[in-house]
C-alpha positions in Angstrom: 102.5 136.7 88.5 101.6 136.6 92.2 102.1 140.3 92.7 99.8 141.0 89.7 97.0 138.8 91.3 97.6 140.5 94.7 97.1 143.9 93.0 94.0 142.8 91.2 92.6 141.4 94.5 93.2 144.6 96.3 91.6 146.7 93.5 88.5 144.6 92.8 87.8 142.1 95.6 86.0 143.1 98.8 88.6 143.0 101.6 87.0 140.5 103.9 90.1 138.3 104.3 92.6 141.0 105.2 96.2 140.5 104.3 96.3 136.9 103.0 99.2 134.6 103.2 101.3 135.3 100.0 100.8 132.0 98.4 98.8 131.1 95.3 98.4 127.4 94.3 97.7 126.3 90.8 97.8 122.5 91.1 97.5 119.8 93.7 98.1 116.0 94.0 97.6 113.9 97.1 98.7 115.9 100.1 100.8 118.3 98.0 99.9 121.7 96.7 102.0 123.4 94.0 102.6 127.1 94.2 102.3 129.3 91.1 106.1 129.1 90.7 106.4 125.3 91.0 107.2 125.0 94.7 105.6 122.0 96.5 103.9 122.3 99.9 102.6 119.6 102.2 99.0 120.4 102.9 98.0 119.7 106.6 95.1 122.2 106.4 93.1 120.7 103.5 91.3 124.0 102.6 89.9 124.2 106.2 89.1 120.4 106.5 87.6 120.2 103.0 89.9 118.1 100.8 89.4 114.8 102.7 90.5 112.6 99.8 93.5 114.8 98.9 93.9 116.9 95.8 93.1 115.6 92.3 92.2 112.1 93.4 92.0 110.2 90.1 88.6 108.7 90.8 87.1 112.1 91.7 88.7 113.8 88.7 87.3 111.1 86.4 83.8 111.2 87.8 83.6 115.0 87.7 84.9 115.1 84.1 82.3 112.6 83.0 79.5 114.5 84.8 80.6 117.9 83.4 80.5 116.4 79.9 76.9 115.2 80.4 75.0 117.6 82.7 75.8 120.3 85.3 72.5 121.6 86.5 68.7 121.3 86.1 67.3 122.5 89.4 65.1 120.6 91.8 62.0 121.4 89.8 62.9 118.0 88.2 64.1 114.8 89.8 67.9 114.5 90.0 69.3 111.0 89.9 72.5 111.7 91.9 70.5 113.7 94.4 68.3 110.7 95.2 71.2 108.3 95.3 73.2 110.5 97.6 70.2 110.9 100.0 69.8 107.1 100.0 73.6 106.5 100.7 73.8 109.0 103.5 70.6 107.8 105.2 71.5 104.1 104.9 75.0 104.8 106.2 73.8 106.7 109.3 70.9 106.8 111.8 68.9 109.4 109.8 65.8 109.0 107.6 65.8 112.1 105.3 68.3 114.4 103.7 68.3 117.8 102.2 71.2 119.3 100.2 72.5 122.9 100.0 75.8 124.4 99.0 77.4 125.6 102.2 77.6 124.8 105.9 75.9 128.0 106.8 73.0 127.1 104.6 72.7 123.7 106.2 72.8 125.1 109.7 70.2 127.8 108.8 68.0 125.0 107.3 68.3 123.0 110.5 67.2 125.9 112.6 64.3 126.5 110.3 63.3 122.8 110.5 63.4 122.8 114.3 61.2 125.9 114.5 58.8 124.6 111.8 58.4 121.3 113.8 56.8 123.2 116.7 55.0 125.7 114.5 53.2 122.8 112.8 51.9 121.7 116.2 50.8 125.1 117.2 53.4 125.2 120.0 55.1 128.5 120.7 58.7 127.2 120.9 61.4 129.0 118.9 64.4 129.7 121.1 67.7 128.1 120.2 70.5 127.4 122.7 74.0 127.4 121.4 77.5 127.6 123.0 80.0 130.4 123.5 83.0 130.2 121.2 81.0 128.2 118.7 80.9 128.9 115.0 77.9 128.1 112.8 78.2 130.3 109.8 78.1 133.9 108.4 74.5 134.5 107.4 72.6 136.8 109.8 70.9 133.8 111.6 73.9 131.5 111.8 76.1 134.4 112.9 73.6 135.0 115.6 73.8 131.3 116.5 77.6 131.7 116.6 78.9 132.3 120.1 81.6 134.8 119.1 80.7 138.5 119.3 83.2 139.5 116.6 81.2 137.7 113.9 77.9 139.4 114.7 78.3 142.7 116.5 78.3 144.9 113.3 75.1 143.3 111.9 72.5 144.2 114.6 69.6 143.9 114.9 70.2 140.1 114.8 67.8 137.3 114.5 65.9 137.0 117.8 65.5 133.9 119.8 69.1 132.7 120.6 71.0 132.4 123.8 74.5 131.2 124.6 76.1 129.3 127.4 79.6 128.1 128.1 80.6 124.6 126.8 80.4 121.8 129.4 78.4 123.9 131.9 75.5 121.6 132.6 74.2 123.8 135.4 73.9 126.8 133.0 72.2 124.5 130.4 69.5 123.6 132.9 69.1 127.2 133.9 68.4 128.5 130.3 66.1 125.7 129.1 62.5 127.0 129.2 59.1 126.4 127.8 60.1 128.4 124.6 63.2 126.3 123.9 62.9 124.6 120.5 66.5 123.3 120.0 70.0 123.0 121.4 72.6 123.3 118.7 76.3 122.4 119.3 79.5 121.3 117.6 80.7 118.3 119.7 84.2 119.5 118.8 84.5 123.2 118.4 86.9 123.8 115.5 87.0 127.6 115.0 87.8 128.2 118.6 90.8 125.8 118.6 89.7 122.2 118.4 87.9 121.9 121.7 85.9 118.7 122.4 82.8 118.8 124.6 82.8 116.5 127.6 80.9 113.3 127.3 78.9 114.2 130.4 77.7 117.5 128.9 76.7 115.9 125.6 74.8 113.2 127.4 73.1 115.9 129.5 71.9 117.7 126.3 70.5 114.4 124.9 68.7 113.7 128.2 67.2 117.3 128.5 66.0 117.1 124.8 64.3 113.8 125.4 62.6 115.0 128.7 61.5 118.4 127.5 60.6 117.7 123.8 63.6 119.8 122.4 65.3 119.1 119.1 69.0 118.2 119.4 71.0 119.6 116.5 74.7 118.7 116.0 76.7 120.9 113.6 79.2 118.5 111.9 80.2 120.9 109.1 83.9 120.5 110.0 83.9 117.3 112.0 81.8 115.1 109.7 82.6 112.6 107.0 85.4 110.8 108.8 87.4 113.8 110.1 87.5 112.6 113.7 88.0 108.9 113.1 84.2 108.2 113.1 81.9 109.1 110.2 80.3 111.6 112.5 82.0 113.0 115.6 78.8 112.5 117.7 79.5 108.7 117.5 82.3 109.2 120.0 79.7 110.2 122.5 77.3 107.3 122.2 74.3 109.5 121.4 72.3 110.4 118.3 71.0 113.9 117.5 67.7 114.6 115.9 69.3 116.7 113.1 72.9 116.7 111.9 74.5 119.1 109.4 77.6 118.4 107.3 79.5 120.1 104.5 83.2 120.7 103.9 84.6 117.2 103.3 81.3 115.9 101.8 82.1 117.0 98.2 85.9 116.6 98.3 86.3 120.2 97.3 83.1 120.8 95.3 80.6 122.9 97.4 77.8 120.8 98.9 76.2 120.5 102.3 73.6 118.4 103.9 70.9 118.4 106.5 70.1 114.9 107.8 67.1 114.4 110.1 65.0 111.8 111.9 61.6 111.2 110.3 59.6 112.8 113.1 61.3 116.2 112.6 62.1 115.9 108.8 58.4 115.6 108.1 57.9 119.2 109.4 59.1 120.5 106.0 56.3 120.4 103.5 56.3 121.6 99.9 57.2 125.3 99.7 58.7 125.5 103.2 62.4 125.4 102.1 64.3 125.2 98.9 67.5 125.9 97.0 68.6 126.5 93.4 72.0 125.0 93.4 71.8 122.5 96.3 72.0 118.9 95.3 72.5 119.5 91.6 74.0 116.8 89.4 77.6 118.0 89.7 77.8 118.5 93.5 76.0 115.2 94.3 78.3 113.4 91.8 81.2 114.8 93.8 79.8 113.7 97.1 78.9 110.2 95.9 82.4 109.7 94.6 84.0 111.2 97.7 82.0 108.8 99.9 82.9 105.9 97.7 86.7 106.7 97.9 86.4 107.1 101.7 84.8 103.7 102.0 87.0 101.8 99.6 90.3 103.3 101.0 89.1 103.0 104.6 89.9 106.6 105.3 87.7 106.8 108.4 89.8 104.1 109.9 92.9 105.7 108.6 91.9 109.0 110.3 91.4 107.2 113.6 94.7 105.2 113.4 97.0 107.9 112.0 95.3 110.6 114.1 96.1 108.8 117.3 99.7 108.2 116.2 99.9 111.9 115.3 98.8 113.1 118.7 101.2 110.7 120.5 104.2 111.8 118.3 103.4 115.5 118.9 103.2 115.0 122.6 106.5 113.1 122.6 108.4 115.5 120.4 107.0 118.9 121.5 105.0 118.3 124.6 107.2 120.6 126.7 106.2 123.5 124.5 102.5 122.9 124.8 99.8 123.4 127.4 97.5 121.0 125.5 97.4 118.7 122.4 93.8 117.8 121.8 91.2 116.6 119.3 90.1 113.3 117.7 91.3 111.6 114.5 92.8 114.0 112.1 91.4 117.1 113.8 94.1 118.2 116.1 94.7 121.4 118.1 98.1 122.2 119.4 98.0 124.9 122.1 101.4 126.4 123.0 102.2 127.8 126.5 103.3 131.1 124.9 101.8 133.2 122.1 103.8 131.7 119.3 101.0 130.0 117.3 101.0 132.4 114.3 104.8 132.5 114.2 105.0 128.7 114.2 102.4 128.5 111.4 104.5 131.0 109.4 107.7 129.1 110.0 106.0 125.9 108.9 104.9 127.6 105.7 108.5 128.7 105.1 109.4 125.0 105.4 106.6 124.1 102.9 104.1 122.8 105.5 100.6 124.3 105.7 98.5 124.4 108.9 96.0 126.8 110.3 96.3 129.0 113.4 93.6 130.1 115.9 94.4 133.2 117.9 98.0 133.6 119.1 98.6 130.2 120.7 96.9 127.4 118.7 97.7 125.4 115.6 94.7 123.8 113.9 95.9 120.7 112.0 93.2 119.1 109.7 95.1 117.3 106.8 93.5 115.2 104.1 92.4 111.8 105.5 94.9 110.0 103.2 98.0 111.0 105.1 100.3 108.3 106.3 102.5 107.6 109.3 105.5 108.6 107.2 103.8 112.0 106.4 103.2 112.5 110.2 106.9 111.7 111.0 108.1 114.2 108.5 105.8 116.9 109.8 106.7 116.3 113.5 110.4 116.4 112.7 110.0 119.8 110.9 107.9 121.2 113.7 110.3 120.0 116.4 113.2 121.5 114.6 111.4 124.9 114.2 110.7 125.0 117.9 114.2 124.1 118.8 116.0 126.5 116.4 113.7 129.5 116.2 112.0 129.8 119.7 
């Protein structure tokens, strides 16, 4: 069966993913994924940090089944009950005043960029430049690829959206040097996921907030990967003691159903007026049902707290068991990067998959570990034992 699907994929699907890992899952429960042939795998990747409440959580399954039986989609031409309830829930839970929903992280980030520029346009102020960071990742549309600080994601698509510049993370001197009278926004991930789980320094994040306050610049934090409890806080920026003006989130928000959000303070949110922005699918009855239920599960099962507690234990156990192999073990909560001293990251990831454990890899040296937020200390112990054995026996 798998070979047939691989052949169909090669014949009919655009080859944007290259040679994929030869696995195809047909079922999932908790932190387990079941391969097409019945083999069970422990999922420590969660579909790139998406499946926060695990696979087939009974509460989420029930809510989605009920919603599908009633109504899938109407568009935002009409009022949508779940949409309003989700906007209320997110705003009351956070420091933001208004929400807008889309379907992907890239859409949310593009919307945030549009909102920041529109804020100054409305005032007749010629500010449009956006400062982002090298090694960042903000999406794959033309504009979010331009915002992304990795040349490989944008070089083939020139000419790119004008008005972006990039600096190195944690370089406060460079930040001051590029801020000018055209700067509309500074946009960052406070923990860069795509480049290997790299947290920004507290001093750098504080400097961004201070510059934005002093120079009337919008501070945007991209929490597409870090948000909704992943780092042991609801949003990762909470670790830094600051509040951005706009935050974006996606991935974990729908528990696997595509949905993203822009959350903004009133002063900037009001820049969008009727006709300025929109979406057909964003915030429809199904996706907002998924998000409402996912947030309810996270709250009732205290998964943000679990992420903080189990994540700290996870890092300590990794350092104890495999520290000699690593140049760094970093991250917060259940967003962990393991950087090896040698270029064995992809090989270790493959060996883990052979042992029925799934993780991500970044480049040749780094493992990206982003499991469902429901994992336990026992799950961590099993994973660390397997990883330590692989390093001892195979490298």
